[in-house]
C-alpha positions in Angstrom: -0.2 -0.1 -0.4 1.1 3.2 -0.8 2.1 5.6 2.1 0.7 9.1 1.8 3.2 11.9 2.3 2.5 14.5 4.8 2.2 17.7 3.5 3.9 19.3 6.8 6.9 17.2 8.1 8.8 18.9 10.7 10.6 15.8 11.4 13.9 16.9 9.4 13.4 20.5 10.6 16.7 20.3 13.4 18.6 18.5 10.7 18.0 21.0 7.8 18.8 24.1 10.3 21.7 22.4 11.3 22.3 22.1 7.5 22.1 25.8 7.2 24.1 26.9 10.1 27.0 24.9 8.7 26.4 26.6 5.0 26.2 29.9 6.3 29.4 29.5 8.3 31.1 29.8 5.0 30.0 33.0 4.1 29.9 34.3 7.7 33.6 32.9 8.2 34.8 34.8 5.0 33.0 38.1 6.4 34.5 37.7 9.7 37.9 37.3 8.6 37.9 40.3 6.3 36.1 42.7 9.0 37.6 41.6 12.4 39.4 44.6 12.6 36.9 47.3 11.1 34.8 49.5 13.1 31.1 47.8 13.8 29.4 50.3 11.2 31.8 49.0 8.5 31.5 45.6 9.6 27.7 45.6 9.6 28.0 47.2 6.1 29.8 44.5 4.6 27.5 42.0 6.3 24.6 43.4 5.0 26.5 43.9 1.4 26.9 40.1 1.7 23.2 39.1 2.6 22.1 41.3 -0.3 24.2 39.7 -2.6 22.7 36.3 -1.7 19.3 37.6 -1.6 19.6 38.6 -4.9 21.2 35.2 -5.9 18.0 33.6 -4.1 15.7 35.5 -6.1 17.3 34.7 -9.3 17.4 30.7 -8.1 13.8 30.8 -7.2 12.9 31.9 -10.8 15.2 29.0 -12.2 13.0 26.9 -9.6 9.7 28.2 -11.0 10.8 27.9 -14.5 12.1 24.6 -14.3 8.9 23.0 -12.8 10.7 22.3 -9.7 8.5 23.9 -7.1 6.9 20.6 -6.1 10.3 18.8 -6.7 9.8 17.8 -2.9 6.0 17.5 -2.3 6.4 18.1 1.6 8.1 21.2 3.7 10.6 21.7 5.3 12.2 18.4 3.9 11.9 16.2 1.2 9.7 13.2 1.8 10.5 13.6 5.4 14.6 13.8 4.7 17.0 16.7 5.2 18.0 16.2 1.4 16.9 14.2 -1.8 19.6 11.6 -1.0 17.1 10.4 2.2 14.2 10.6 0.0 15.7 8.6 -3.0 13.5 5.8 -3.0 10.3 7.9 -2.7 11.8 10.1 -5.6 12.6 7.0 -7.8 9.1 5.7 -7.4 7.6 8.9 -8.1 10.0 9.3 -11.3 9.0 5.9 -12.5 5.4 6.3 -12.4 5.8 10.1 -14.1 9.1 10.7 -15.9 8.0 14.1 -16.9 6.2 14.6 -13.5 6.6 17.2 -10.8 9.2 14.9 -8.7 12.3 13.7 -10.4 15.8 13.7 -8.9 16.9 16.8 -10.5 14.0 18.8 -9.7 14.2 17.5 -6.2 17.8 18.7 -6.1 16.7 22.2 -7.7 13.9 22.7 -5.1 16.0 21.7 -1.9 19.1 24.0 -2.8 16.5 26.8 -3.3 15.4 26.1 0.5 19.1 25.6 1.6 19.9 29.2 0.0 16.7 30.8 1.5 17.7 29.0 5.1 21.5 30.2 4.7 20.0 33.6 4.1 18.1 33.6 7.2 20.5 32.7 9.2 22.9 35.9 7.9 19.6 37.7 8.6 19.8 36.2 12.4 23.2 37.4 12.8 22.6 40.9 11.2 19.9 41.5 13.8 22.0 40.1 16.8 24.7 42.2 15.8 22.5 45.4 15.2 21.5 44.9 18.8 24.6 44.2 20.6 26.2 47.5 18.8 23.1 49.6 18.9 24.9 52.3 20.7 27.5 52.8 17.9 25.3 52.3 14.9 23.5 55.6 12.8 20.6 53.1 12.4 18.1 51.6 14.8 18.2 47.7 15.2 14.4 47.8 14.6 15.1 47.9 11.0 17.2 44.5 11.2 14.3 43.1 13.5 11.9 43.9 11.1 13.9 42.2 8.1 14.0 39.1 10.0 10.2 39.1 11.0 10.1 39.2 7.1 12.4 36.7 6.1 10.3 34.2 8.3 6.9 35.5 6.4 8.9 35.0 3.2 9.5 31.0 4.6 5.9 30.7 5.3 5.1 31.7 1.8 7.8 29.3 0.6 5.8 26.7 2.4 2.5 27.3 1.4 3.7 27.5 -2.2 4.5 23.5 -1.9 1.3 22.7 0.5 -1.3 24.6 -1.7 0.2 23.3 -4.9 1.7 26.5 -6.6 -1.4 28.5 -5.5 -0.9 31.5 -7.9 -1.7 34.2 -5.4 1.1 32.7 -3.0 3.6 32.2 -5.9 3.1 35.9 -6.4 3.3 37.2 -3.3 6.7 35.0 -2.9 8.4 36.6 -5.6 7.2 40.3 -4.2 8.2 39.3 -1.0 11.9 38.4 -2.1 11.9 41.9 -3.9 10.7 43.7 -0.5 13.5 41.8 1.3 15.9 42.8 -1.2 14.5 46.4 -0.5 15.1 46.6 2.7 18.7 45.1 2.9 19.4 47.9 0.1 18.3 50.8 2.6 20.4 49.3 5.7 23.2 48.9 3.8 22.9 52.6 2.4 22.4 53.5 6.0 25.8 52.4 6.9 27.4 53.9 4.1 26.3 57.1 4.3 26.4 58.1 0.2 23.9 61.1 0.3 23.2 62.7 -2.9 20.8 65.7 -3.9 17.6 65.2 -5.4 15.1 67.8 -6.5 11.6 66.8 -5.2 9.9 66.6 -8.3 12.8 64.2 -9.5 12.5 62.1 -6.1 8.7 62.0 -6.3 9.3 60.8 -10.1 11.6 58.0 -8.8 8.9 57.0 -6.1 6.2 56.8 -8.8 8.7 54.8 -11.1 9.3 52.4 -8.2 5.3 51.9 -7.4 4.9 51.4 -11.1 7.7 48.9 -11.7 6.3 47.2 -8.5 3.2 46.7 -10.1 4.2 45.6 -13.5 6.2 43.0 -11.6 3.3 41.6 -9.7 1.5 41.3 -13.2 4.6 39.7 -14.6 4.6 37.3 -11.5 1.1 36.7 -12.5 1.6 35.7 -16.1 4.5 33.5 -14.8 2.5 31.4 -12.2 -0.3 31.0 -14.4 1.8 29.8 -17.2 0.6 32.8 -19.5 3.8 33.7 -21.3 3.0 32.2 -24.6 -0.7 33.1 -24.6 0.2 35.9 -26.7 2.3 35.0 -29.7 3.8 37.8 -32.0 4.8 41.5 -31.3 3.3 43.9 -31.1 0.3 42.3 -31.9 -1.1 39.6 -29.7 -2.1 36.3 -31.8 -2.3 38.5 -34.9 -4.9 41.3 -33.2 -4.2 44.6 -31.6 -7.5 43.5 -29.1 -7.9 39.7 -28.9 -10.5 38.1 -27.3 -9.8 38.1 -23.3 -11.5 37.1 -20.3 -10.5 39.6 -17.7 -12.9 38.2 -14.8 -11.3 34.7 -14.9 -7.9 35.8 -15.9 -7.7 38.2 -12.5 -9.7 36.0 -10.2 -7.0 36.2 -7.5 -8.3 33.4 -4.8 -8.3 30.3 -7.4 -5.9 27.2 -7.9 -3.5 26.9 -10.5 -5.2 26.1 -14.4 -8.9 26.8 -12.7 -11.2 29.8 -12.7 -12.8 30.9 -9.5 -15.9 28.5 -9.9 -13.8 25.6 -10.1 -13.8 25.2 -14.1 -10.8 25.2 -16.1 -9.2 28.6 -16.7 -9.8 29.4 -20.6 -7.5 30.3 -22.9 -8.8 34.0 -23.4 -8.1 34.1 -19.7 -4.3 33.4 -20.0 -4.4 35.9 -23.0 -5.7 38.9 -20.7 -3.5 38.1 -18.2 -0.4 38.3 -20.8 -1.9 41.3 -22.6 -2.3 43.5 -19.0 1.3 42.8 -18.4 2.3 43.8 -22.2 0.1 46.9 -22.3 1.3 48.1 -18.5 4.7 47.7 -19.7 4.3 50.6 -21.8 3.4 53.0 -19.1 6.4 51.5 -16.9 8.8 52.4 -19.7 7.7 55.8 -20.4 8.1 56.8 -16.4 11.4 54.9 -16.0 12.6 56.2 -19.6 12.0 59.6 -18.3 13.5 59.3 -14.9 16.5 58.3 -16.8 16.9 61.2 -18.6 16.1 63.5 -16.0 18.4 61.6 -13.6 21.3 62.1 -16.5 20.2 65.9 -16.8 20.3 66.4 -13.4 24.1 65.4 -13.2 23.4 61.6 -11.4 24.9 59.8 -14.6 25.8 56.7 -13.0 22.0 56.1 -12.1 20.5 57.7 -15.2 22.8 55.5 -17.2 22.5 52.4 -15.0 18.6 52.9 -15.4 18.4 53.2 -18.9 20.6 50.1 -19.4 18.6 48.0 -17.4 15.7 48.9 -18.8 16.8 48.1 -22.3 18.0 44.8 -21.4 14.9 44.3 -19.5 12.8 45.1 -22.6 15.1 42.9 -24.6 14.5 39.9 -22.0 11.0 40.4 -22.6 10.6 40.4 -26.2 12.9 37.3 -26.3 10.4 35.4 -24.1 7.6 36.1 -26.6 9.6 35.9 -30.0 11.7 32.8 -29.0 9.0 30.7 -27.2 10.2 31.5 -23.6 13.5 30.2 -23.5 14.9 29.7 -20.1 18.2 32.3 -20.2 15.8 35.2 -21.3 13.2 34.3 -18.5 15.7 34.2 -15.6 17.3 37.7 -17.5 13.9 39.0 -16.7 13.3 38.1 -13.5 17.0 39.1 -12.7 16.4 42.6 -14.6 13.3 43.2 -12.5 15.4 42.5 -9.2 18.2 44.9 -10.6 15.5 47.7 -11.3 14.1 47.5 -7.9 17.6 47.4 -6.4 19.1 50.5 -8.4 15.9 52.8 -7.5 15.8 51.8 -3.7 19.2 53.1 -3.9 18.7 55.9 -5.3 15.5 56.9 -2.9 17.9 55.9 0.1 20.6 57.7 -0.8 18.5 60.9 -1.9 16.5 60.6 1.6 20.1 60.8 3.6 20.5 63.9 1.9 17.0 65.0 3.0 17.8 64.0 6.5 20.9 65.7 6.8 19.1 69.3 5.2 16.4 68.7 8.0 18.7 68.4 10.8 20.9 71.3 9.8 18.8 74.1 10.5 17.8 72.4 13.8 21.4 71.9 14.7 22.3 75.7 13.8 18.9 77.2 15.6 20.3 74.9 18.8 23.5 76.2 18.8 22.5 79.7 18.6 
């Protein structure tokens, strides 16, 4: 008789945590050896940068996990068939792969899924160390330790999104929130890193406001893109700029944008129609025009304002993002282009967050300077 697999098995949790600690010791040791004589501020800036780098990698590898259909490579959580690795689950994986050679569970997909979890736990350990260090050195740091604490809370929320991604069988709303949560974590780390580096720049209020609108529009577009990817609607529109040979194809917006529904099904439980997938893809493609106009304008204004690094970087990333997006449609969703599209979105979020964080430092300095001057008189 076939044994049912529990959706949530906490038996391997301790072994997984120990494995995460061992893996995290590698980057932590490297950080400590390089920064052991540095001031607490510089030490924490380096740790935050290291965590930021690994979080970016985690987002990219999460996209790889999704794009290779490995999200259910281990159909339970947090382990793999109750084991800490696919090695301990080889019999169960072999049976599943034999029954369905191209199914959701294979040895390669199980390893991809578990490597993603190992990397996520490693990032979690680094953020835990970052929070502890922030509290220990709170009197000598320019930023409240509650920032690092909030980041730790958020990474725990991300872990729950990862859990429900598996236990709810790739529920589209959860998968999309998991993507957005990863980008929010990236932004949180970027803001904290800039607070320790103190690299303020001056931005006029209208330009700063345009950057905020650009970041909000980008976040909306990423949510729409995540909805496209999680519903496998990338190829619902063939051709460009027309969609399936039409400028306004037949679309079902109601079913396509019903948020609370299972993968492949409409809100009423019937199979999701092709016209709903077309609607999902078309909205993402149409809103891309808004984002391109906003970010292109922002790039030009930044360049004219003397911020050539940010302006040029934004223009280059935007061009690369357009190229990877078009490649997905024209070339039939190749893995390299799809990965580049997700990584490009994360890079755009990171660049705009750094821009706003540095301009916020300048604004705080300008606000505090008159107060200090009046106190001195």
